[in-house]
C-alpha positions in Angstrom: -7.8 5.6 23.2 -5.7 2.9 24.8 -8.9 1.3 26.2 -10.5 1.3 22.8 -7.4 -0.4 21.2 -7.3 -2.9 24.0 -11.0 -3.6 23.5 -10.6 -4.2 19.8 -7.5 -6.4 20.2 -8.5 -8.1 23.4 -7.5 -11.7 22.4 -4.1 -10.6 21.1 -1.2 -10.2 23.4 0.9 -9.0 20.4 -1.0 -6.0 19.0 1.2 -6.0 15.9 0.1 -9.6 15.1 -3.5 -8.4 15.3 -2.8 -6.0 12.5 -1.0 -8.5 10.4 -3.6 -11.2 10.9 -6.6 -8.9 10.2 -5.0 -7.3 7.1 -3.9 -10.6 5.6 -7.3 -12.2 6.3 -9.1 -9.3 4.5 -6.8 -9.4 1.5 -6.9 -13.2 1.4 -10.6 -13.2 1.3 -10.6 -11.1 -1.8 -7.7 -12.8 -3.5 -9.1 -16.3 -2.8 -12.3 -15.3 -4.5 -10.5 -14.5 -7.7 -7.8 -17.2 -7.6 -5.9 -17.9 -9.8 -6.5 -14.6 -11.5 -4.4 -11.6 -10.4 -5.6 -9.3 -7.6 -3.8 -6.0 -7.3 -3.4 -4.6 -3.8 -2.7 -1.0 -3.7 -0.5 0.1 -0.8 -2.2 2.7 1.4 -2.2 6.3 0.0 -4.0 8.2 2.7 -3.1 11.8 3.1 -2.0 13.2 6.4 -5.5 14.6 7.2 -7.0 11.2 6.5 -4.6 9.3 8.8 -5.1 12.0 11.4 -8.8 11.0 11.6 -8.0 7.3 12.4 -7.9 6.1 16.0 -4.8 7.7 17.5 -3.8 9.3 14.2 -3.7 12.8 15.6 -0.7 11.8 17.7 1.5 11.0 14.7 0.5 13.0 11.7 2.1 16.3 10.8 0.0 19.3 9.9 0.3 20.0 6.2 -1.0 23.0 4.3 -1.6 20.8 1.2 -1.9 17.1 2.1 -2.6 16.2 -1.6 1.1 16.7 -2.4 2.6 16.1 1.0 3.7 13.0 2.9 1.7 10.3 1.1 2.1 7.2 -1.1 5.6 6.0 -1.7 7.3 8.7 0.3 5.9 7.3 3.5 7.0 3.7 3.1 10.7 4.3 3.5 10.5 7.2 5.9 11.8 6.3 9.4 8.6 7.6 11.0 6.4 5.2 8.9 8.6 2.2 8.4 7.2 0.2 11.3 3.7 0.5 9.9 4.9 -0.4 6.4 6.7 -3.4 7.8 3.4 -4.7 9.2 1.7 -4.1 5.8 4.4 -6.0 4.0 4.3 -8.9 6.6 0.5 -9.1 6.1 0.9 -9.4 2.3 3.7 -11.9 2.6 1.5 -13.9 5.0 -1.4 -13.9 2.4 1.0 -14.8 -0.4 3.3 -17.3 1.2 1.5 -18.8 4.2 -1.9 -18.9 2.5 -0.6 -19.6 -1.0 -2.3 -16.7 -2.7 0.5 -15.9 -5.1 -2.1 -14.2 -7.4 -1.6 -11.1 -5.2 0.3 -8.3 -6.9 1.2 -5.0 -5.2 0.9 -1.5 -6.5 2.9 1.5 -5.3 0.8 4.8 -5.5 2.1 8.4 -5.8 5.7 7.5 -6.6 7.3 10.8 -7.6 10.7 9.6 -8.8 12.5 6.4 -10.0 14.8 6.8 -7.0 11.8 6.7 -4.7 10.5 3.6 -6.4 13.9 1.9 -5.8 13.7 2.8 -2.1 10.2 1.3 -1.8 11.3 -1.9 -3.5 14.4 -2.1 -1.2 12.2 -1.5 1.9 9.7 -4.2 0.8 12.6 -6.6 0.4 13.9 -5.8 3.9 10.5 -6.8 5.2 10.3 -10.1 3.3 8.1 -9.0 0.4 10.6 -9.6 -2.5 9.9 -8.6 -6.0 10.1 -11.6 -8.3 9.9 -14.1 -5.4 7.0 -16.5 -5.8 6.1 -14.5 -8.9 5.5 -11.2 -7.0 5.0 -8.4 -9.4 5.2 -4.8 -8.2 3.3 -2.1 -10.2 3.4 1.6 -10.0 0.4 3.9 -10.3 0.8 6.3 -13.2 -0.8 9.4 -11.8 1.6 12.3 -11.8 3.6 13.9 -14.7 6.9 12.4 -13.6 5.6 8.9 -14.1 5.1 9.8 -17.8 8.2 11.9 -18.3 10.4 9.3 -16.7 8.4 6.3 -17.9 11.5 4.4 -19.3 13.2 4.7 -15.9 10.1 3.6 -14.0 9.7 0.7 -16.4 13.2 -0.5 -15.3 11.9 -0.7 -11.7 8.3 -1.9 -11.9 6.6 -4.6 -13.9 3.6 -2.4 -15.0 2.1 1.0 -14.9 -1.5 1.3 -13.8 -3.8 4.3 -14.1 -7.2 5.1 -12.9 -9.7 5.7 -15.6 -12.5 8.2 -14.8 -15.6 6.7 -16.3 -18.5 8.9 -17.3 -21.4 9.0 -14.8 -24.5 7.6 -16.6 -26.7 9.5 -14.1 -25.4 12.8 -15.5 -26.5 13.9 -18.8 -25.5 16.8 -21.0 -22.0 18.4 -21.4 
């Protein structure tokens, strides 16, 4: 595994910088194509079993009986075990927005269970230099669980917008 990582990142002495550069370049490529229109970047929402399948993931991911409701989305970003990775994600987005000038990038927080959790994520982002409101940065929340609706007024005090995923009918399927 170490050899594989070294092979992928050979030209980088600082492996963290490799991650920041590659993520910011990928996001920038998409954001530049739509500039000045908004591009929404959803923070990662892998489940533990999905992270486990990534290179080295098995070393860090807990075993969960139900990863769908486990350690995912917003709950990861402020957790001490994931904060170093979230910092790199924030630094990459900050680089794309600030260094590359792509202020059309907005961010979305998925699977945010409570308003308190939303506040923790916003505070964590700020600690890592991705500041809500700075250079027009808007932070959205994914509306995907009942608490997002039940506490909508509280979530609205924290985030600029709610986003939801619409399931579109499959035209290939016919009938009921």
